[in-house]
N, C-alpha and C positions, 0 to 999 in steps of 0.2 A: 241898470237892471231893476226889474220890478217884482216885488213879492205881494201877492194878495193872500191874506190869511183869513180863513173862514173859521169862526169860533163862536161858541155861546158864552165865552168868558173873556172878552177882549181886555178887561181890566188887568188880567194876569200878564199881558204882554206890553203894557204901557212902559214900565220901568226898564226891561231888558233892552229896548230899542232907543232909549232916551239918554244913553251914556256911552262913553268910550268910543271904540272904533266904529261901531255900527252907527252911532249918532254922527260921527265925523263923516262917514260915507254919505249919509243923507244930506248933511250940510254942504258937501261938495257936489251934490247932484249926481253921485255915482250909483246910488241905490235909493229906490222908493219902496216904502213898506206901508201897505194899506190894510187896516183891520176891518173886517166885515162881521157885524154882530148878527148871528143867526136869528135872534129874537125879533129883528126887524122883518123877518119873513115868517113869523108865527102863523099857524093855521087858524087861529081864532083870537078874539079880543082879550083872552086871558093870557096870551103870550105862549101858548103851548107849542113846543117843538119836539117833544119826546112822547113815548107811549110804552105800554107794557110789551114784553116780548111774546110773540106767538109761541105756544107750547109751554108757557109758564116759566117759572124761575125768578130769582131775585134780580133787581136792577132794571133800569129804564134804557130804552134804545132811542137814539135820535131818529125822528121820522124822515122819510125821503123827501117830502114836499118842500120843507123850508130849505134844505140843502140844494135841491134841484133848482129852486127859484133863484137862489143866490148865485149858483154856478152858471146858470143860463144867462143871467144878467151880465156877469163878468165876461163870459165867452162870446157874447154878442158884440162886445166892444173891441176885443183884440184877440189875437191868436196866442195860445199858451204853449210853451215848450213841454210843460209837464203839469199834471194835476197829481199832487203827492198827498197820500193819506198817511198820517202819523199813527202807527199802530204797533203794539208789542209783538204781533205775529208777522211783521214785515222783516225783510232782510236788514241786518244790522248796518247802521250808517258808518261808513269808513271814509278815510281821507280821499280815496280814489273817487268816491261819489261826490264829495265836495268839489274836487277839481273839475269833474265833468259838469256839475250843475253851474259852476261859475262861468261857463261858456254860454249859458242860456240868457234870454232876454226877459221872458215873462214866466213866472212860476206861481201856481196856486198851491198853498199848503192848507189841507183840510184837517182840522183838529176834531178828533172824536171826543166824547165825554160819556159819563155814566158807563154803560156796557158797550158803547161803540155806536156805529151807524148801521142803518139798514143795509144789508148785503147788496141790494139792488143798486145802490149808489156806487158801490165799489165796482160792480159790473158795468155800469153805464158810463161813469165819468173818470174813474181813477186810472191813471196810466202808470203809476209807480207807488210803492209802499215803502215806508222807512220806519225802523225801530231804532231807538237810541240805546237799547240794552235789554237784557232779559229780566225785566221787572215791569210792574204795572204802576202807572201814575193815575191821578184823578182824571186827566185829560191829555190831549195832544199838544197843549199850548207850550209847555216847557220843551218838548221835543222840537216844536217849530222854532222856538228861540235858539236852540242849539244849532239847527240846520242853517238858519239865517246867519248866525254869527260865524260859523265855519266857512260859509260860502262868501259872505261879503268881504272878509279880510283878504280873500284871494283876488278881488277885483283890482285891475291896474289903477294905481293912483290912490288907493285907500291907505296903505301903510306908508310911512315916511320913507322906508327903505324896502323896495319890492323884493329884494333878495331875502328878507327876513322870513317870509312865508315859505320860501324854498328850503330853508334849513330846519323847519319844524319837524317834530316827530312824525313818522309815517310817510313823509313825502318821498323818501328813498327806501321805504320799507323797514326802516330801523327806528328805534327810539332815539331821541336827541341825546348828545353827550352832555356831561355836566358843564355848567357855565359858572363863571366867577366874575366879580367886579371888585372895586376898591372897598376896603383897604386890602393890600396884598397880604397882610397878616392879621388875623382876627382870632382872639382867644387861643393863641398858640397854633392855629391852623393856617398854613401858608398856601397860597395859590400855586399850582404846579409850575415849576420853573419854565417849562417849555412855552407856556402861554405868555410869558413876559420876555421871551428870548428875542422876539422880532424875526424869527426864522419861520416864514409863512409856510413853506412846504412841510416842515416838521410839525407845525401846529395842525395843519390839515390832516397829516398822518395820525397824530395823537387823537384828534377828534373822531376820525374814522374807527380807530381801535377802541376808543371808549364807547362809541355808539354800538359797536358789535358786542362789546363786553356787557353793556347794560341790557341790550336786547336778549342776549343769552341768559342772563340772570333773571330778568323780569318778564319777558315775553318770548320764550323760545319758539312758540308756535309761529311767530312771524318769519323765522329764518327759513322755514320749509319752502316758502314761495319766492325767496330771493334769487336773482340771477347770480352767476359765479362772480361777475364783476364787483358785486357789493362787498366781497371778501378780500378784494385786492386793495393795495395801497393807492390812495388818490394820486393822480398825475400832478406834477408841479404846475402851478399857474404860470402862464406865459406873460411876460411883461409886454405891454404895448410898445411898439416901435415908434420912436419920435419921427414925425414927418421931416423929410429933407428940407433944408432951408432954401 
């Protein structure tokens, strides 16, 4: 999978993609991440890429010419599944969107800066818009890093155990249940006995109950969209039958 990120601050994205799971995905050849500096497409020798907004007001707006030159060059080389603009007035990014984007081959992420980009670029090129929350950042770079991380970890072969991503919060519409590790007792607090019982069906049932409980307490808004099956006890896992000798 390939990401092309268009930004006027590429330095902000160097570190997020040079560590952990995203770096591992690149090392395995499962993800490509290319940063494109808008200043390479400046309209003059002074490196200008922005200008004052028509109608007045504070703040600068990224001009359309540098963005168009960059996007045209990229789109002349390959077909893109989406051109995504990171903006606070876009739909909020959710796990379902990450799942959908993980099926794509080539994606452009366009980062705004200052007061944003000329509206005509949104009309001409952008196929989708994403916000990572109801707040304003200095630019879209951190939003782009969030989207890439959320999508890349879903690609087959990236995680050591592919089932890990399927049990994350929001994958089934619920928050994830509590998790524990060694030691079994720490500062007087013990791991729930069911988790060390070895009874897999009971463990699955406990996790489902705790996921529902945590979601009710912390994100009750998520429950309105859940199907009835989400409130039912999970079915016992079937053991694989051994092949006949």
